[in-house]
N, C-alpha and C positions, 0 to 999 in steps of 0.2 A: 293225934297230930304227928305220930311217929312215921307215917308213910311219906317217903320223899315226894310222891306224886301230888301231895297237897301243897308243895312248895309255892307254886304261883299264886294259889289262893291266899296263902299267908302273906305274901308280898303285897297283894292287892288290898288286904285288910288294913295296911298302914294308912290308906286314904280315909278309912272310917275311924280308926283308933285315935287319930289326931284330935277328934272331937272330945274323947273321953279323958285324955291325958292319963292320970293314974287312978281316976275314980272307978269304983267297983259298982256303984249304983246308977240309977237313971239320973241324967243331968237335965238342967234347964237349958235347952238348946239355944233359945234366944239370948239368955244371959251370958252363956259361954261364948257365943259367936261375937258378941260385942264387948267382951271383957277387956280386950287389949286394943287401945286406940292406935290409929295409924297417923303419925305426924303429917300435918299439912293436908289432911283429907277429912271431909265431913264424916260424922258418924252415920253409918248406913243402918237402915231398918232391916234386920234379919228376918222379919216376917214376910219380906218380899224378895227372896233370893232363890235362885235356881242354879244348877250346874251349867257351865258354859262348855268347856272342853277340858279333857284330861289326857295326860300321857304318862307312861311309866317306862323306865329303863331298868331291866334286870341285870345287875352288875355281878352278882355272885350268888350261887345257890345257898338257900338257908339250910343250916344243919337240922337234922331230924329232931333234935332236942335242945332246949335252952339250958340244960343242967350245966352249972359251972360258968355260965355266960350271963352278961347283963346287956340287954338291947335297949337302944334309945330311938325315939322318933323325934327328929329335929325339924321344926317348921319355921318358915320365915316368909315374909311378903316380898315378892320380887318386883311388883309394879302395880299401880292403880291407874286405870284409864277411864276417861270421861267420854261416854258415848252419846252425849246430848240428851234429848228427851227420852230416848230409849232406856237409859240407865247408866250404870258404871260397872266396870270389870275389875275385880281384885285377883291378881295372879299370885299364887303361892307355890312354894316348893316344900315337899315333905320327903325327908331322907330317913331310911331305916339303916341303923348302924349298930355295931357292937361297941360298947363303951371302950374308948382307947384303942379301937381296932378298925376292922374293915367296914366299908359301906356296902350294903347288900342291894339296895334299890333306891332310885330317885324318881319321885313323882312330881309332876307340875300340873296344877289345876287352875282353872279360872272360874270364879263365882260371879254370876251376873245379878246385880241388884236392880230389879225391875223399876223403871221410872224414877231413878235416883241419880240423874246426871246434871249437866249444866252448872257445874261448880268451878269451872275454869281450869281443870287439869288437862294433861295431854290426851289426845285421842288414841294414841298408840299405833303400832304398826299393823299392816294388813297381815292376816294369817295365811299360811301356805295351804293350798287346797290339794286334796288327794282323791279326785273323783274315780269311780270304777271305770274300767274300759268300756267303750261303747260297742254294742253289737256282739259281745262275747258272752257265751254262757258261763255261769260261775263254775269254778273248779270244785267247790264244796258248798253244801247247804246244811245249816244246822237249825233245828227247831226246838223251841222250849215252851212248854205250857206253864204259865204262871198260876199258882193257886190264888184263891181269893184271900188267903191269910198271909201271903208272902210278905207284904209290906210290914206287918206287925212282927213277923219272925226276923226280917232283915234288920229291924231296929236294934236287935240284940247285939249287932256288931258295934254299936256305939253312936249311930246317927239318929238322935231322938227328935228330929225336926217334926213338929206336929202336922206339917203338910202331908206326911205319909201315914198318919194315924187317925185323924178326924177330918170331916168334910169341910169345916168352916174355912181354914186357910186356903185350901184349893179353890173353893167357891169364890172367895174374894179376889183371887188371882186369875180367875177366868178358866180354871181347869175343870169345873163341874164337880169338885169333890176331891177326896184323897187320891194321891197318885203314888206310883212306885218310886223308890229312890232311883235317881239317875245312875248311881253306882251299881245298883242291882243289874240293870241292863248292860252296863259297861263291863262289870266283872264276869257276868255269865257269858257274854259274847267272847271275851278273852278265853275263858275256859272252853267254850265251844270250838273256837279256832284251834286250840291246842289238841282237842279231841279229834277233829276232822283232818287236820293237816300235819300236826306235830307228833302223832303217835302217842298222845297223852303223856309225853315226857317233858317236864319243865325245862330241861336243858335245851329244848328246841325253839324257844322264843326269847328274843333279845329286847324288843321294843313293842309297845302297843299304845295306840292313841285313837281317840274318837271325839267327835263333837256331838253334844246333846241337842237334837233337832226338835223333838216334841215329846210331851209327857206320855207315860204308859199307865194304864189303869190295871189294878189287880184283876186277875182272871183272864188277861190277854194272852195271846200266843205270839211269841217272837220268832221271826224268821231271819236268819243271817245268811247272806250270800257272800262268798269270798272268791277272789280271783288272784291267781299267781301271776306275777308280772314278768318273770324271767329276768328281772333286774336285781343285781346283788350289791350289797354294801358290806365290805369286809367279810365276805363269805355268807352273809345272811340274805335270803331272798325277800324282796319287798312283796307284801300281800296287801291288796286293797279289799275293803269289805263295807257292806251296808247292812244295817239291821232295821227291820220294819215290824210293825204290828201286822199280823197276817191279814191281808186284804185291806190294809189301811196305810197310815202315814209312816214315813221314815222317822225312826227314833234316834238312831246313831248314824251320823254322816261323817264324811272326811275320815273314814276309817283306814288306818294303815298299821301294819305290823311288820317286823323283821323276824323271819323264822327260818328254820331248817325244815323244809317240807318233806316228810317221809310217809305221808298218808295216815289213814286211820289205823289205830291199834287193833290187832286181831281180837275177836271176841271169843276165840277158842281157848 
């Protein structure tokens, strides 16, 4: 982990490590997810939860070593929304910071608890949409072949939801068996954008977000198409993207990143 080019991957891991806290061993995902009650909100069933949407802002590059430093992952609930019969959304914030010092990244995510709505809470605001431009060829295309074992390996990041390991939870939720972690598709797409447009330099990405549109099965091939918009926010160009299973459904929609687009790093 001493290579600075691993920096964005380490930032993205904060979304997974929030599950483990300080545990070194495998955790009971269901017990951990429901361990802290939310005041004024019914207790949701974590056996029927999927990712909704996530965003991350990279505030400061991570140092190549943690020697002499203590890092903290701070998590809190931002809001809970009642979506009627469809379910409920729990929006959380996860911050990676040095104890008593700088904040390195801020991630906001929404967990969707399927079929667990109608409890009287607020519906919540409409989300902002970032569709890809119509009729324009993508400026970059990234492909990733997922191995059949990828979900089991990705669990080692700390997300031990049985939905990604055994077929029974996914079958009950209508997915036909085990599925990949949503964060696998999200993280690998961010890494792919950085490769194709950012010269594989973590300093060239400021923000990244996407909505989880449909599940991905192990062994699938992911195809990400990205478009430069020519619009800038504080010197960062807005990039729109969509990730699909090759020949199939969109798995990441509403994709948006703020980047410094320099092209692909030379392989020489």
